[in-house]
N, C-alpha and C positions, 0 to 999 in steps of 0.2 A: 774370542775378545769379550769382554764384558760390557755391561753398560757405562760402566765408569770409565772403562779404558776408551771407549769409543766418543764418550763426552770429552775426554783430554785430547784425543787426537783431532776431534772437529768441534771444538769449543762453540763455534757458532753457527752449527749446521741448523739450528732449530730458527735462525732469522733469515733463511733463504728466501721464505716466501713473504717477508715484510721488514719493517725497519730494523735497525739495531736494537732498540728496546732499551738503549741506556742513555739516549740524547746524541749518540754520536752518529756518523755518516751512515744512510740506510743502504741497503744492499742493491748492486746494480747488476742488471744484466750484460751478458757478455756485447762488446761493442757501443755500450751506453758511454757517449762522450759528453755527458751535460759539463758544462762550465764550471771549474772550480772558481773560489774568490780570487781575484787578480792580487798579486802581491805588490803591486806599484801603483800608490797614487789613488786606490779605491776609495780610501775615506779621508784622505787629505782634508782638513778644516772642518769637519763634521763635528757637531757638538756630543754627540756619543762617543767617538773618540777621545775627545778632550777629556770627558768625564772618567772616562777608563784610566787615562793615563794621570790623572789626578789622584786618584787612589792606588797608584803603584809607587810609593816613596819608600816603602821598606827595604830591607835587605833583599838580597837574592834569595831564592828558594823558600821563602814565607808563603808561597801561593800568591803572592800579590805583586810580585815584581818580574820583571824579565831577566835581570842581570845583565841589561845591556850596558855595554861599557862606552867610554869616550874613546876618540881616535887615537890618543896616546896610549890607551890601555891595551889597543889592539896589537901592538907591535910584537914582531915575531911570526913565524910561520905555523909551526907544528901545532895541529889541533886535532882533537878527539870531538868526532859528531856523534851526538847521541839522539835517537829518534824516539819522542815522545808520543806514543801511540794514542795516549787520552786526547791531545788537543792538536795534533798534526803540526807540532813544531819540532825544531831541533835545537839542542842546546849545545853551544858551542865552548868547549873546555880547552884551556891552556894548560897543557900538561907540566910546564915549567913551574906554575903556581897552584895548579890544581884549583882553579877558578873557572866559574861559567862568566864567559867575556861577553856573549850575546846569546839572545834567543829570538829565533825567527819562525814565523809561520810560513810553511812551503806547501800547504795544501796536499801533503801526502805523508806516508809514515811508511818506515821498512823495517821489518822484524829480524831478517837475516841479510843484511848488507854484506857486499864482497871486503873481506877485511883480511885475508890471508897475505896478500902482495901490496894491497892499497896502500898502506902506510908509507910504503918506500918508493911505489911508482907514481903517486899523486903529487906532483913536484910544481906543476904550473896551474894557473887559473882555468885555464881550458881542458885541463885533463878531467876526464869522468869518475863520479862515483856511481858503482853500479849497485842497484836497489831491487829487491823484490817488492812490486806493489800491484795492486789489482790483479788482474790475470796475466801477469806478464812481467818483464824486467824493463827497469828503466834506468837510462843514465842522467845525473846531473852534472853539470861543470862544477868543479870543486870551488871556483872562485866566487860564483853567483847563486849557485844551488838552482839553476833556472835547467828544464829538460832538453837534452840535447840528442836523445834517442829513445825508441819506445819498440819493444818486441812483443807481441801477445804471443802466448804460449799454448793457449787452450786449457789452462788449468790455474786455479788461484792458489796454489801451492808450490810455490818455486823458490829454488834456491841457484845461486849463481857465484862463480869465483875467476876471477883474473888468471890469467898464465903469468909465469914469473917475468916474462918480456914485456906484458902489459899488450900485447898483440892480439889476444884473444879473450873471450869469456865463456867458459863452459856453464851450461845450465842444465839443470835437473827440473823436469816439469811432473810432478807427480800426478795423481789421478785427478781428472778422468784422462789427462792426456798421455802419460806414461812415454816421456819423450827426453831424451837427451840432445840439446842442442850446441852448437858452436857459434858464437857471434864475433863478427870483426869488430875488434876495441881499438883498433888504430886510427886515431882522428886524421891523420893525412890520407888516409885510403879512401879509394873512391866507393867503397861498401861499407864504410863506417856505420855500425848499428844495425847491420843486416845479418840474418841467418846465413851462415856461409856453408854449413853441413848440419844435418840431424841424423837421428836415429830413432825410429819408432819402435818402441818395444812391446807394444801390446799383445804380439804375437806369443810373448813368453808365459803370459798368464801369470795368475798369482794365487795367493793361498785363499781356498775356500771359492768363494764365488767372484773373486776379484778379477776384472778385466785387463789387469795388467800387473808388473812386479812392484810398481810403485817406487820409482827411482827417487830417493828422498836424500837431499844435501850432495854436496860435491866438494871434494879436497883436491888439489893439484899437487903432484910431485915437483920438489923443486927443480928437478932436471929438464921439466917442461915438455917431456914426451908422453906422459901418463896422466891420469886424473882416477880417483877411486869415488864410486858411487855406492851407499849402501842402499839396498833394495828391500823396503819394510815389509812389502807382501810377497816378495820373492825368497826371502830368506836367503840371500846372496850378496857377495861382495863383487861389484862388477868393476872390472879394469877397463878404463877407456884408452885406446891410443888417439892421440891427438892429430897427427897426421900421418896417414890419412884417417880421418875421423872415423873411428869403428870401435867395436868391442875386441878387446884384446883376449880378455879371459874372464871368466866367472868363477867365484869358488863359493862352495856351499859352505854355509856358517851354521854351526851345530848351536843348538840351543843349551844355555849353562846351567839351567834349573830344570824343573819338571814340566815347565812351559812346553807346549806342542810346537811353538814356533820360536825362532831366535831374534826375529823382528830388529835387523840393524836399521837405524834410521838416520845416524848424524857421525861424523867422523872428521879428524883432523892430522895431516901427516906431519912430521916433526920437520924443524929447517933443515937438520942434517939430511933428512930423507931416509933414515934407515928405520925409523919407526912410524908406525900408524895406530892411532888409538879410535875406536868405535864404540859410540852409544847405542845401547838396544831400548827398543820399548818396554822390554820385560824388565827393566831397570839394571841391567847389568852394563858392564864395561870389557871391551875385548881390546888385546895388545897384541899387534901384527909385526912381522919382519917384513920391511919392504927395502932392505939392501938389493936384492933384485927387484925393481920397481915393477917388472911385468907380471912378477910371481910371488904375491904376498902369500905368507905364511902364519897362520894362527900361532901365537906363542901361551897365551894365557886369556882367562877370563875371570873377572871379579864381580862379586855380588856383594850386595848388603849384608846379608847374613853371615857369610863366611869370611868377608875381607874388610867389612867395616865401611864399605862403600854408601855415600849418602842416597838418599831415596829419589827415584825419578830421574836417573840421568838421561840428560837431553842433548846438551852438546858440549863443544869443550874447545880448548885453546892449549898449544904446547909452548913452555917457556924457551928463551933464548938459547939456551944452551941443550936443547931437546932432551933434557933430563927428567924435567917434571910436567906432567899433564895436569891441567885444571878442568875438572868436570863440573858443569854447572848441573847442581842435584838439588831442584826446587822443593822437591818432597819433603826436604828437611832442611829447607831455607839455607843452604849452606853451598860451598864449594868444595869439593873432594879433590885433594891433592893426590896424583898417582906418580908414584917413582915408576917412571917407565922400565929403565934397566932391571930394578929390582922386582918389577911386577907385583906391586904391593901398594897398598892406600897408606901413604905415609902421615897424612892428618887430614883435618877438615876445617875450612875457616868458616866460621858463623857471619852470616850476613844480616840475620835480622830480619829477612824477607826474603820473597822469591825471585830469583834472576834466573834467566833463560839463555842468555848469551853474553858475548863480551869481546873486547877488542884489545890489543897492545897499543901503546903510543909508537909512533915512528922510531923513537930510539929503543924499543922493545925492554923498556925498564920498569914499566907498570902496567898492570892489568887493570883494564877499566869495565866494572860490571855492572850495569844497569840494574837497579832492584825495584821491579816493576810495581810491587805494591808498597813502597816506601818513598816514591817518586825522589829517588836519590840513585847517585852512582858511587859504588864501592871500589876503592883504589886498593889493589894489592900489589906489593912490592917483590919484583921477581928475586930478588937476593934473599931476602929473609922470608918470603912467602907469609906474610903477615899482612893484614887489613891496616892501611896506613892513614887512610882518609876516607870521608863520607862527603858527596857533594850534591847538594840539594839542585835538582833539576826540574823539568815540566812535569806533566801529569802522564804517569803511567810509562815510564821510560822502557824500551825493549831491546832495539838492536843498536849497536854501534860500529863506527870505523874510524878511521883516522886518516890526517893527510900531512904534508910539508907545508901545504897552503892554507890560508884561514879565508873563509867567504866574506866578501866585502861588505861593509855596512849597507844596509836596507832599511830605510826609515819606514816604507808601508809594512813590512815583514815584521818587523819589531812591534810597530803599533798593534798589526793584527795578533801578535803572540802576546801583548799585554792584555787586550782585549779578552782572549781566550783564557788567560791566567785568571781572570776576575769572573769567568762564568758566562761570559757574554757569547752569542751565537755569532760566529763570524763566517759562517756558511758551510756547505760541504767540502769534504776532502777524501781524496783516495786512499782506501785502507789496504792492510797488509794482513797475511798469513801468520797467526799466532798459535801456538801450542801452548795449552795451559790456561793460566789464570788471565786471560785478555778477551774483550769484548770487542770486537773492531767492526763488526757489521759487515763481516766479510763473507765471500760466496766462494765455493770451490768449483 
């Protein structure tokens, strides 16, 4: 691994012993529970807040307005939730109009929120959205964005995904924990938000002097019986059986190029369950047959040089018909469209900036891609596979998910968002792990 690779994988490692260095939240020690800014009532009536709002009268997305809508403009439920890592706000996008209807300061950010099944499962205000925050995983109620569960994993780099029935959340906690967890996600359960099973994987070891295989990302098969975990430092694809929670199988992943390692690190299983696409830190993409969910088989490996894949393949989403995979390739500021059945790159969509993740709207008609370097969300139409809209949002958007409900108006949260938008300090916020061009002040 070169110094450049290490910097990309751990972009905030240099901040471990100090502040973020960019005016954002400083690093925190494990177990540090310093209070965040309250989202309700903290600044009501203050002269500073009034001055901030007075300067927020232009249109949404120009850096001076939160895009907050009136009550009548909030009609409808489907919502795309975009996490802005630069100011700990969320931009709430109406997918029917592709407009920001509200921006709220929530005191945290999430780079890879659960979004595979959440858009269909999150139908009531009390249903949780599952996020990677700080040194663990949190759940916030969809209707209020208030925290309802918190799990510490022992790692600052976490990924989580709901099971198709919404009863559980599968978590990958990378170094230094090297663990996979199963969390109870049933709000009616007496153990909601608790770890009900876990697998300590440190004894597997990892490449070189790594102390574990580096379980990185997780995607759940639509049958609900299996999940797939790319192992960054183990060069393996691990199949987890969810009941009982255990390793079903591990598949060695060969390197597609002259690199010494294959380094799989992200992946997405198709909605029909027959295919899985996996991103590799080496910049390649692999296609797998998962028609037998317990025994994935490698079908193809795509590279930038041989197949026209964009550079820096990071993560992906698969279209509603399971035909096309959308691979976020921030090294070339685009999305690479992979014809999964054809096992080829069918085209690339220019974003004009770097994007690292995305989400489908609940109807699975459009893909919403936060372009972190442009403070906007690019919208890709599933039918045409073309970019159809750009939506200005908050500072440095990174992760996104969606729901069938929309968070309630919160005057204090919108006020804090307005202040953050004009550069005022609204206090500390909990950070999230980002790969690439992101300075979260985060600690592994």
